[in-house]
N, C-alpha and C positions, 0 to 999 in steps of 0.2 A: 506452535506448540500449546496443548488443549491450558487454558487457565493462564495463559503465561502472555504477555503482548510481546515475546521476543521470540525469534526463531531459534531451533534446536542446534546445538552445538554440531552434530552430522551435516544438518542440514543448510548452515552459514555459508559457506563457500560455493555451492548452488544457487543459493538466493543472491547472493552477491553480485556471481557472473550473471545471472538472469537480469536483476538492476540494471548492471551495466550495460548489456545490451538494449534493453528497453531504454534505458536513458539516451544512449546515442540515438537509438531510432529518432526517439522525441525531439532531440537537439536538431536533426536532420530534418524531420517533417515541419517543424516550428509548432508556434500556436501555444496556446494554454492549456494544462492538463489538471482534472481534479482525481484522487484517487478515491473511490467507496470501497466498502467493506461490508461484507455480509457472512455474519457469524451462523454457525448452528443454533437451531431454536430451542435447544438443549439450554442455551446460556440464560441466566435472568436478565431482566431489563439492566438492571445494573451493573452487570459483568459486561452486556454489550455495550452500554455507555462509556465505560471505562476502558475495558480492552480494545474495543472497536477503535477510539480516537487516540489509544497508542498505537495500536497496529496501524494505524492510517498514516501516522507522522514517522513511524519507521519507514515504512513503504517510501513515502516523499521523499524522505532524506537520503534514502539508499538510491533513489532515481535521479535526484538533485546531483550526488554527488559521482553516479556512474557516468552521468550526460555531460558534469561539469555544467548546470542548470542553474540559474539564479533561483531562489527560495520562491520566487512570484509566479514562475513557470508551471511548478506542480505543486500543487496545495493537496491535504486531505478533505474528504468531501464527504458523500452521504453515509451514514453507519444503518445498516440493518441486520433484520434477522431473516432468515431464507433456509429451505430443505437444503439447499446448495452453497455449503461454503465456498466463498470466492472473493478474489479481489479486481477490480475492475478500473482499468484506466481511461478515463474518459475524456474526451478532446472539447473542449469547452468554447475554445475559439479558434 
């Protein structure tokens, strides 16, 4: 949701379903992952730093819960600006 670290109310169930599916896939695949957040260039650098960190933590926590993963297997990663807003789940080991 623009200007907020959290998922909008109408999208919460879909987000949690996706995080459960992805978390279970991570659990099955094994390894360590990081969550990289790329936000719209319209955001200021201060917003990118603050919201990006919060959003990365929310996604990492949701993946951990969905896949019943220990916190050290999925962590918040890079934060940046790009013309395409996205979340990347990157295998690091």
